[in-house]
C-alpha positions in Angstrom: -178.7 -33.1 -263.7 -182.1 -31.8 -263.4 -184.6 -32.2 -260.7 -188.2 -33.4 -262.2 -190.7 -30.2 -261.0 -192.5 -32.0 -258.2 -189.0 -32.6 -256.1 -188.7 -28.9 -257.0 -191.6 -27.5 -255.6 -190.8 -29.4 -252.3 -187.6 -28.3 -251.9 -188.6 -24.3 -252.9 -191.4 -25.0 -250.4 -189.1 -25.8 -247.0 -187.9 -23.1 -244.8 -184.3 -22.4 -245.1 -181.4 -23.4 -242.2 -179.3 -21.0 -241.2 -176.1 -21.6 -239.2 -176.6 -20.5 -235.4 -175.4 -17.7 -234.4 -173.2 -18.0 -231.2 -174.2 -15.6 -228.3 -172.7 -13.4 -226.3 -172.1 -15.5 -223.6 -170.1 -18.4 -225.2 -166.7 -18.3 -225.5 -164.9 -16.4 -228.0 -163.1 -18.3 -230.9 -159.7 -17.8 -232.7 -160.2 -17.9 -236.3 -156.2 -17.1 -236.8 -153.3 -18.2 -235.0 -150.0 -16.8 -234.5 -147.4 -17.3 -237.2 -144.0 -17.7 -234.9 -143.9 -18.2 -231.7 -142.5 -14.6 -231.0 -145.4 -13.4 -232.0 -147.4 -15.5 -229.6 -145.2 -13.8 -226.8 -145.3 -10.3 -228.3 -149.4 -11.1 -228.1 -149.2 -12.2 -224.0 -146.8 -9.3 -222.9 -149.4 -6.6 -224.7 -152.1 -8.6 -222.6 -150.0 -8.2 -219.1 -149.4 -4.9 -220.1 -153.3 -4.1 -220.6 -153.5 -5.7 -217.5 -151.4 -3.5 -215.1 -153.1 -0.1 -216.8 -155.3 1.6 -214.3 -159.0 1.7 -215.0 -160.0 5.1 -216.5 -161.2 7.8 -214.8 -164.9 7.5 -215.6 -165.4 4.4 -213.8 -164.2 6.5 -211.0 -167.4 8.4 -210.8 -170.9 7.1 -210.3 -172.9 5.6 -213.3 -176.0 4.8 -214.0 -177.1 1.3 -213.6 -174.6 -1.2 -216.7 -177.8 -2.9 -217.2 -179.5 0.3 -219.1 -178.9 0.6 -223.1 -176.1 3.0 -224.2 -177.1 6.0 -225.7 -175.2 6.8 -228.5 -173.8 10.8 -228.6 -176.4 13.1 -229.7 -174.0 16.1 -229.9 -170.8 17.3 -230.8 -168.4 16.2 -227.9 -167.7 18.9 -224.7 -164.2 19.6 -224.6 -162.7 19.4 -221.1 -161.9 21.7 -218.6 -158.3 22.6 -218.5 -158.4 23.9 -214.0 -160.2 20.6 -213.2 -157.4 19.1 -211.3 -155.1 15.8 -212.9 -155.3 12.7 -211.2 -151.8 11.8 -209.8 -150.3 8.8 -211.7 -150.2 5.4 -210.3 -147.2 3.5 -209.2 -147.4 1.5 -212.3 -145.4 4.7 -213.7 -142.6 3.8 -212.4 -140.9 1.9 -214.9 -138.6 1.7 -217.3 -136.5 4.6 -217.7 -138.1 6.4 -215.3 -137.9 4.0 -212.5 -134.3 4.2 -213.5 -134.2 7.9 -213.2 -136.3 7.3 -210.0 -133.0 4.7 -208.2 -130.7 7.1 -209.4 -132.0 9.8 -207.3 -132.4 8.4 -204.3 -128.8 6.9 -204.3 -128.4 11.0 -204.0 -130.1 11.0 -201.3 -128.8 8.1 -199.3 -125.1 10.2 -200.2 -126.5 13.5 -198.9 -126.4 14.8 -202.1 -129.8 16.6 -201.8 -129.0 20.2 -204.0 -127.5 17.3 -206.7 -130.9 15.0 -206.1 -132.9 18.8 -206.5 -131.2 19.6 -209.2 -131.8 16.9 -211.4 -135.4 16.2 -210.7 -135.5 20.3 -212.0 -133.7 19.1 -215.1 -135.8 16.1 -215.6 -139.1 17.7 -215.2 -138.4 19.0 -219.8 -136.5 16.1 -221.0 -137.9 12.9 -222.8 -137.9 10.8 -219.3 -140.1 12.9 -216.6 -139.9 12.4 -213.0 -142.8 10.3 -211.5 -144.7 12.3 -208.1 -143.0 9.7 -206.2 -139.8 11.1 -206.7 -140.3 14.4 -206.1 -142.0 13.1 -202.8 -138.6 11.4 -202.5 -136.7 14.8 -203.0 -139.1 16.9 -200.9 -139.0 14.6 -198.0 -135.0 14.5 -197.5 -135.2 18.1 -197.7 -137.6 18.4 -195.0 -135.5 15.6 -193.2 -132.6 18.3 -192.9 -134.8 21.1 -192.2 -134.2 22.9 -195.4 -137.6 24.8 -195.5 -136.9 27.2 -198.4 -136.0 24.2 -200.7 -138.1 22.2 -200.4 -140.6 25.4 -201.0 -138.8 26.0 -203.9 -139.2 22.8 -205.2 -142.7 22.4 -204.5 -143.5 25.4 -206.0 -141.9 24.6 -209.3 -143.0 20.9 -209.7 -146.5 22.2 -209.4 -145.9 25.1 -212.3 -144.2 22.2 -214.2 -148.1 20.5 -213.7 -147.2 17.2 -211.9 -150.0 16.0 -210.4 -149.3 15.8 -206.2 -150.3 13.2 -204.3 -151.6 13.3 -200.7 -148.3 12.3 -199.8 -147.0 15.7 -201.8 -149.8 17.9 -199.6 -148.8 16.5 -196.2 -145.1 17.1 -196.8 -145.8 21.0 -197.6 -148.1 21.0 -194.7 -145.6 19.4 -192.2 -142.8 22.4 -193.4 -145.5 25.2 -192.5 -146.1 23.9 -188.9 -142.1 23.1 -188.7 -141.7 27.0 -189.4 -144.7 27.5 -187.1 -146.7 28.9 -189.8 -150.1 27.3 -189.1 -152.4 30.0 -190.6 -150.9 29.2 -194.0 -150.6 25.8 -193.3 -154.8 25.6 -192.7 -155.3 27.4 -196.1 -153.7 25.2 -197.8 -155.9 22.1 -196.0 -158.7 24.6 -197.5 -157.4 24.8 -201.0 -157.2 20.7 -200.5 -160.5 19.8 -199.2 -161.8 22.3 -202.5 -159.6 21.4 -205.4 -157.9 18.3 -204.8 -159.4 14.9 -206.6 -158.7 12.7 -203.7 -159.8 13.4 -199.5 -157.3 13.9 -196.6 -155.6 11.3 -194.9 -155.5 11.0 -190.9 -151.9 12.3 -191.1 -152.9 15.1 -192.6 -154.8 15.7 -189.6 -152.2 15.1 -187.4 -149.8 17.1 -189.1 -151.6 19.8 -188.3 -153.0 19.1 -185.2 -150.2 18.9 -183.9 -148.7 21.8 -185.3 -151.6 23.2 -183.6 -150.9 22.2 -180.2 -146.9 22.5 -180.4 -148.3 26.6 -181.4 -151.0 26.1 -178.8 -153.6 27.0 -180.7 -156.2 24.5 -178.8 -159.1 25.7 -179.8 -158.5 25.6 -183.6 -157.0 22.2 -183.0 -160.6 20.4 -181.3 -162.5 22.6 -184.2 -159.7 20.2 -186.6 -160.7 17.4 -185.3 -164.4 17.9 -185.1 -164.5 19.1 -188.5 -161.8 15.1 -189.8 -165.1 13.4 -187.7 -168.3 15.4 -189.2 -166.6 14.7 -192.7 -166.1 11.4 -192.4 -163.0 11.4 -194.3 -161.3 9.2 -191.3 -162.3 7.3 -188.7 -161.5 8.8 -185.4 -157.8 8.9 -185.1 -156.3 7.5 -181.6 -152.9 9.5 -182.2 -155.1 13.1 -183.1 -156.9 12.4 -179.4 -153.1 11.8 -178.0 -151.6 15.2 -179.9 -155.3 17.2 -178.1 -154.3 15.3 -174.7 -150.8 16.3 -175.1 -151.6 20.0 -175.3 -154.0 20.2 -172.2 -151.4 18.0 -170.0 -149.0 21.3 -171.2 -151.7 23.8 -170.2 -152.4 21.8 -166.4 -156.0 21.0 -167.7 -156.5 17.6 -166.5 -160.2 17.4 -166.8 -159.8 18.1 -170.7 -158.0 15.4 -171.3 -160.0 12.9 -169.5 -162.9 13.8 -171.3 -161.0 13.4 -174.5 -160.3 10.1 -173.3 -163.9 9.2 -173.1 -164.7 11.2 -176.3 -162.6 9.0 -178.3 -163.7 5.8 -176.7 -167.8 6.7 -177.1 -166.6 7.3 -181.0 -164.9 4.0 -181.4 -167.7 2.0 -179.7 -165.3 0.0 -177.7 -164.5 -0.2 -174.3 -161.0 -0.5 -174.3 -159.1 1.1 -177.0 -156.5 -0.3 -178.5 -153.8 2.0 -179.8 -151.1 2.5 -176.7 -150.7 5.9 -178.0 -153.7 7.7 -175.6 -152.5 6.1 -172.3 -149.3 7.7 -171.8 -150.9 11.7 -171.7 -154.3 9.4 -169.8 -151.6 8.8 -166.6 -150.3 11.8 -166.6 -154.0 13.3 -166.5 -154.9 11.7 -163.7 -151.4 12.2 -161.8 -152.4 16.4 -162.7 -155.3 15.4 -160.7 -153.9 13.6 -157.9 -154.9 10.7 -158.9 -151.9 8.2 -158.7 -154.1 5.3 -157.9 -156.5 5.4 -161.0 -153.4 6.1 -162.7 -151.2 3.2 -161.4 -154.2 1.1 -162.2 -154.2 1.9 -166.2 -150.9 1.3 -166.3 -151.5 -2.5 -164.6 -154.1 -3.2 -166.7 -152.8 -1.8 -170.1 -149.4 -3.6 -169.6 -150.4 -6.5 -168.0 -150.3 -9.5 -168.5 -153.2 -10.5 -171.6 -153.6 -7.1 -172.7 -154.6 -6.9 -176.3 -153.1 -3.0 -176.6 -150.8 -2.4 -178.6 -147.6 -0.4 -178.3 -144.8 0.6 -180.1 -141.6 3.0 -179.2 -143.5 6.1 -179.2 -146.4 4.7 -176.8 -143.7 3.1 -174.8 -142.4 6.7 -174.0 -145.0 8.1 -173.5 -146.1 6.2 -170.7 -142.3 6.0 -169.1 -142.0 9.8 -169.7 -145.9 9.3 -167.2 -143.8 7.3 -164.8 -140.6 9.3 -164.8 -141.7 12.8 -164.3 -144.3 11.6 -160.8 -141.6 10.0 -159.1 -141.9 6.2 -160.1 -138.5 5.4 -161.0 -138.8 1.8 -159.7 -141.6 1.4 -162.4 -140.0 3.1 -165.0 -136.4 1.0 -164.8 -139.4 -2.1 -165.2 -140.7 -0.8 -168.4 -137.5 0.4 -169.4 -135.8 -3.2 -169.1 -139.2 -4.8 -170.9 -138.8 -2.3 -173.7 -135.5 -3.6 -174.4 -136.2 -7.1 -173.6 -139.2 -6.6 -176.6 -136.7 -4.8 -179.1 -135.9 -7.1 -182.0 -135.6 -4.8 -184.8 -137.2 -5.1 -187.8 -140.0 -7.4 -186.2 -140.7 -5.6 -183.4 -139.3 -1.8 -182.6 -139.8 -1.4 -178.6 -136.7 1.3 -178.4 -135.5 4.4 -179.5 -133.6 7.7 -179.2 -136.5 9.0 -177.1 -136.1 6.0 -175.4 -132.7 6.9 -173.4 -133.6 10.3 -173.7 -136.8 10.2 -171.3 -134.8 7.7 -169.2 -131.7 10.3 -169.2 -135.0 12.8 -167.6 -136.3 10.7 -165.2 -132.4 10.1 -164.0 -132.0 13.6 -163.6 -135.3 14.2 -161.6 -134.3 11.4 -158.9 -130.9 13.5 -158.9 -128.8 10.1 -160.1 -127.1 11.9 -162.6 -124.2 9.3 -162.6 -126.8 6.5 -163.4 -128.1 9.0 -166.1 -125.2 9.2 -167.7 -124.7 5.3 -167.5 -128.3 4.8 -169.6 -126.7 7.6 -172.0 -123.7 5.2 -172.4 -126.1 2.3 -173.4 -127.6 4.0 -176.3 -125.0 1.6 -178.3 -126.5 -2.0 -177.3 -129.6 -1.1 -179.1 -127.9 0.2 -182.3 -129.0 3.8 -181.6 -126.8 7.2 -181.5 -126.7 9.9 -179.9 -127.3 13.3 -181.8 -127.1 16.8 -181.4 -130.9 17.0 -178.9 -129.6 14.1 -177.1 -126.1 15.7 -176.1 -127.6 19.4 -175.5 -130.5 17.4 -173.4 -128.0 16.0 -170.9 -125.4 18.6 -170.7 -128.5 21.2 -169.6 -129.4 18.9 -167.2 -125.8 18.8 -166.0 -125.4 22.1 -166.2 -128.5 23.5 -164.5 -126.9 21.0 -161.3 -123.2 22.7 -161.5 -121.7 19.7 -162.7 -119.5 21.4 -165.1 -116.8 18.9 -165.7 -119.5 16.5 -166.8 -121.2 18.4 -169.3 -117.6 19.6 -171.1 -116.4 15.9 -170.7 -120.4 15.0 -172.9 -118.6 18.7 -175.2 -115.8 16.8 -176.1 -117.1 13.2 -176.7 -119.3 15.6 -179.3 -116.5 16.2 -180.8 -114.3 13.1 -181.2 -117.7 11.1 -182.4 -118.0 13.7 -185.0 -121.6 15.2 -183.7 -121.8 18.9 -184.5 -122.5 21.1 -181.6 -125.5 24.1 -182.3 -125.9 27.4 -180.8 -127.7 26.2 -178.5 -125.1 23.6 -177.3 -122.6 26.7 -176.5 -125.6 28.4 -174.6 -125.9 25.6 -172.2 -122.2 25.7 -171.7 -122.4 29.3 -171.4 -124.8 29.2 -169.1 -123.2 26.2 -167.0 -119.7 28.2 -166.8 -121.4 31.6 -165.4 -123.5 28.9 -163.0 -120.1 28.3 -161.5 -118.6 31.9 -161.7 -115.9 30.8 -164.4 -116.9 34.0 -166.6 -114.2 33.7 -168.4 -114.5 30.1 -169.6 -118.1 31.4 -170.6 -117.1 34.2 -173.1 -114.5 31.8 -174.6 -117.5 28.9 -175.4 -119.5 32.1 -176.8 -116.4 33.5 -179.3 -115.4 29.7 -180.4 -119.2 29.9 -181.3 -119.0 33.2 -183.6 -115.4 31.7 -184.8 -117.3 28.5 -186.0 -119.7 30.4 -188.4 -122.8 29.9 -185.8 -125.1 32.8 -185.0 -126.1 33.3 -182.2 -129.8 35.1 -181.6 -130.6 37.4 -179.1 -131.1 35.6 -176.1 -127.4 33.8 -176.8 -125.9 37.8 -176.4 -128.0 38.5 -173.8 -126.7 35.7 -171.8 -123.3 36.4 -171.9 -123.8 39.9 -171.6 -126.4 39.3 -168.1 -123.3 36.7 -166.9 -120.4 40.2 -167.5 -123.0 42.7 -165.8 -123.6 39.8 -162.8 -119.4 40.2 -162.8 -119.5 44.0 -163.1 -117.3 43.3 -166.2 -119.5 46.2 -168.2 -117.0 47.2 -170.4 -116.5 44.0 -172.1 -120.7 43.4 -171.7 -120.9 47.1 -173.6 -118.3 45.4 -176.6 -120.7 42.0 -177.3 -123.3 44.8 -177.1 -121.7 46.6 -180.1 -120.9 43.1 -181.3 -124.6 42.3 -181.2 -125.5 45.0 -183.3 -122.5 44.4 -185.7 -123.8 41.3 -187.1 -127.6 42.9 -187.3 -128.9 40.4 -184.5 -131.6 43.1 -183.2 -131.7 43.9 -179.1 -134.9 43.2 -177.0 -135.4 45.6 -174.3 -133.7 43.1 -171.9 -130.4 43.7 -174.2 -131.1 47.8 -172.7 -132.0 47.4 -168.9 -129.7 45.2 -167.8 -126.8 47.3 -169.0 -128.9 50.3 -167.8 -129.1 49.4 -164.8 -125.3 48.4 -164.0 -124.5 52.0 -165.5 -126.9 53.4 -162.7 -125.3 51.4 -160.1 -121.6 52.1 -161.2 -123.0 55.8 -161.3 -121.9 56.4 -164.8 -124.7 58.5 -166.1 -123.0 59.5 -169.2 -123.1 55.6 -170.0 -126.7 55.4 -168.7 -127.9 58.4 -170.8 -126.2 57.2 -174.3 -127.8 53.6 -173.4 -131.3 55.9 -172.8 -131.0 57.4 -176.2 -130.0 53.7 -178.0 -133.3 52.8 -176.5 -135.1 56.4 -177.8 -133.9 55.9 -181.4 -135.2 52.0 -181.4 -138.8 52.2 -182.6 -138.7 48.2 -181.8 -138.5 48.9 -177.7 -140.4 51.0 -175.7 -138.5 53.0 -172.6 -140.3 51.8 -169.3 -141.2 54.1 -166.7 -139.4 52.2 -164.5 -136.7 52.7 -166.1 -137.3 56.5 -166.3 -137.8 56.9 -162.6 -134.2 54.8 -162.3 -132.2 57.1 -164.7 -134.4 60.2 -163.4 -133.2 60.0 -159.5 -130.1 58.9 -160.3 -129.6 62.1 -162.5 -131.4 64.4 -159.5 -128.9 62.8 -156.8 -126.3 64.2 -158.9 -127.8 67.2 -160.0 -128.6 67.1 -163.7 -132.5 66.8 -164.0 -132.1 68.7 -167.1 -129.9 65.9 -169.0 -132.4 63.9 -169.5 -134.9 67.0 -170.3 -132.5 67.7 -173.5 -132.0 64.4 -174.8 -135.3 64.2 -175.1 -135.3 67.3 -177.3 -132.1 65.6 -179.2 -133.9 62.8 -180.2 -137.0 64.1 -181.1 -134.6 66.4 -183.3 -133.1 63.3 -184.8 -136.0 61.8 -185.7 -136.9 64.7 -187.0 -133.9 65.2 -188.9 -134.3 61.1 -190.3 -137.9 61.7 -191.2 -136.8 64.5 -193.5 -133.6 62.7 -194.5 -136.1 60.0 -195.9 -138.6 61.8 -197.1 -135.9 63.7 -199.6 -134.5 60.9 -200.6 -137.9 59.3 -201.6 -138.5 62.1 -204.1 -134.9 61.9 -205.1 -136.2 58.0 -206.2 -139.6 59.2 -207.4 -137.8 61.9 -209.8 -135.3 59.6 -210.6 -138.7 56.8 -211.8 -139.8 59.3 -213.6 -136.9 60.7 -215.3 -136.1 57.0 -216.3 -140.0 56.6 -217.6 -139.7 60.0 -219.9 -136.4 58.5 -220.8 -138.2 55.2 -222.4 -140.8 57.0 -223.4 -138.6 59.3 -225.2 -137.0 55.9 -226.8 -139.9 54.2 -227.7 -141.1 57.3 -230.1 -138.0 57.4 -231.4 -138.3 53.7 -232.3 -141.6 53.9 -233.4 -140.8 57.4 -236.5 -137.6 55.4 -237.1 -139.7 52.6 -238.1 -142.1 55.0 -239.9 -138.9 56.6 -242.5 -137.9 52.8 -242.9 -141.4 52.4 -243.7 -142.0 55.5 -246.0 -138.4 54.9 -247.6 -139.4 50.7 -248.6 -142.2 51.8 -250.0 -140.8 54.7 -252.2 -138.7 52.3 -253.2 -141.1 49.4 -254.3 -142.5 51.7 -256.2 -139.6 53.4 -258.1 -138.9 49.6 -258.6 -142.5 48.5 -260.1 -141.7 52.3 -262.4 -138.7 51.7 -263.6 -140.1 47.6 -265.0 -143.3 49.3 -266.4 -140.7 51.6 -268.4 -138.5 49.2 -268.9 -141.4 46.5 -270.2 -142.3 49.8 -272.3 -139.1 50.1 -274.5 -137.9 48.1 -277.0 -135.8 45.1 -276.6 -132.2 47.0 -277.3 -132.7 49.8 -274.7 -134.1 47.8 -272.0 -130.6 46.0 -271.9 -128.9 49.4 -271.6 -131.3 50.6 -268.7 -131.8 47.1 -267.3 -127.5 47.6 -266.7 -127.8 51.0 -265.4 -130.4 50.1 -263.0 -128.8 47.1 -261.7 -125.4 49.8 -261.4 -127.2 51.7 -259.7 -128.4 49.0 -257.1 -124.7 47.9 -256.9 -123.9 51.3 -255.6 -126.9 52.1 -252.8 -125.1 50.6 -250.1 -127.5 49.0 -247.8 -130.5 46.8 -249.7 -133.5 45.0 -247.9 -135.2 42.6 -249.9 -139.1 42.8 -249.8 -141.2 40.4 -251.3 -143.6 41.2 -254.4 -147.0 41.1 -256.0 -145.7 37.7 -257.4 -144.2 36.2 -254.9 -140.2 37.2 -255.9 -137.9 39.0 -253.9 -137.5 43.1 -254.5 -134.0 44.3 -253.5 -134.8 48.1 -253.3 -132.0 50.5 -251.3 -132.4 53.0 -248.6 -130.7 56.3 -248.9 -132.1 58.0 -245.6 -130.1 54.8 -244.0 -128.1 57.1 -241.6 -130.9 59.1 -240.5 -132.3 56.2 -239.7 -129.8 55.6 -237.4 -129.0 58.7 -236.3 -133.0 59.0 -235.1 -132.9 56.2 -233.2 -129.9 57.1 -231.3 -127.8 53.7 -232.2 -131.3 52.3 -230.7 -132.6 50.7 -234.6 -131.0 48.3 -236.0 -130.8 46.6 -239.6 -133.9 44.2 -238.0 -135.8 47.7 -237.7 -135.3 48.6 -241.0 -136.3 44.8 -242.5 -139.6 45.1 -240.4 -140.3 48.4 -241.6 -139.8 46.9 -245.4 -142.1 44.3 -245.3 -144.6 45.6 -244.6 -143.9 48.8 -246.5 -144.2 45.7 -249.4 -147.1 44.5 -247.8 -149.0 47.5 -248.1 -147.9 47.9 -251.6 -149.0 45.0 -253.0 -152.8 45.3 -251.3 -153.6 48.9 -252.8 -152.5 47.0 -255.7 -154.8 44.0 -255.4 
């Protein structure tokens, strides 16, 4: 079909029609569909996985406005700094095999097999299924609960070296371990490292751990500085629990004014008339009681625990108020609060009673002299599914022993064995003190010996208790036996260990034994011979006409110390000489190895050069003669003994004999080996090839 010229000109003058381009805001148009339902399901799973992925790290940084156009990178990509701390993994990493590993380790923790759990974490670090930081934290927390601080620090060091990025929980466990070990300075250094290097901020728990550790170690000034640092840096709001620890420290120091000022400061920082966290009110009441303001303390009690109060109380905050009442002769109010706590206890929705509640009530009854009621409330623990532990038993045994109720204390000790609760060193020390308080010296020594038989390690204070009891009973020889046992067990005596025996020997006029004790004091650099003890001994010797004995003892001790120093210097010089001799021997061995390597290299070079000369000679000879010469060469190679494979110029292996192999072996004194010969020969072959090129 043809078009007329006018119609063609008209069509040509029209503007071309273009399909509209969909805008960015328009809904996406799917050009393709899935071939099978399985493909559609796979696509849905892929999208769900993408939705679970955490946002990229770039989204966590400050960016300019999104409306500004992005510029293409103008230069080469800058490599990331490998020293920048890594962000920890998210919870979504706990999936698949890693989740199975996590559950397996949790099972080991519940079975109390912490050694196997820790070992499994270490082995898994270098496996295809690497544990998450949450798995490592679970093992660290379990070790912390059992006070296995050395194992905790070892595992923490291992996962840090394995580049497992820690969370703030990991740091908190680490800080808690150091605070429990009374190493608060190290804990503060680690806290400063968190501020400097960690990609996250400290949590309120971080400050609670550090402040409590400082308060428990009597470092209230540093604890106050840390509290001010928490508020100044703005990492978290003023925390009532942090203030509660500080108030408890000042209560212990009998500084009631600081307690009240801290409460007023907290109320001002929170900007409200009422603090709705009940943690601070127990120590606030103790502050009022210490100032003799019982009326104000009870007004606080009625206000925060009365009807319509919005203050939140848990088991710990209830226990603090209960302790304030029990220690200040408010037993009736304490009993009323205790019954209220028992009635409100409805786990797991509401927990108002724990093991500490019963211990506080035991203390309240004992302070009031009602020991039968204390034992009765102690036995009520089972009503709320609270099982007494060793410290709980120790607390009641201590109260009974101080009031000479030894039979009841021993009954509790037997009950511990029946219930499978293992006594510790403190339990036996309390029993020793209780028996000594009622002049049952044989029973006291029996409990002490049983403690040693069970493998427990009594400290210096425990030995001093039994030694002091025997000294007071006039049984000096037995006291000396326990003193010698203390030194055999590597328990270092203190000055009290020496002085109590020295006084007893002087009073019993056993001056020779007293001089022996003085000699041990003078030889022990960890203690000092006091002027009081010196005058006591001199007076006793003067009565016996033996004034010169103490002077002779001083001279003998000085001579022994000088001889000991001389022996130490001689041993040090001998050790230095042995170290120098060992250094010279190693130096000679290194020189012998180097000489052997040089001889091996020279032999290899000669062998290679001889080989090449032989090959050149064979090439220049007629064909008939080369066969016979080649045969003689092959025969010579077979007779040479040790053969080394070298690499020649054309990449083929060259076999060279080493005729001085025996010399090489003698020169290296047995230290050189075939491997050294191979290395020397290989190096020589490379040098020859390079020179020929």
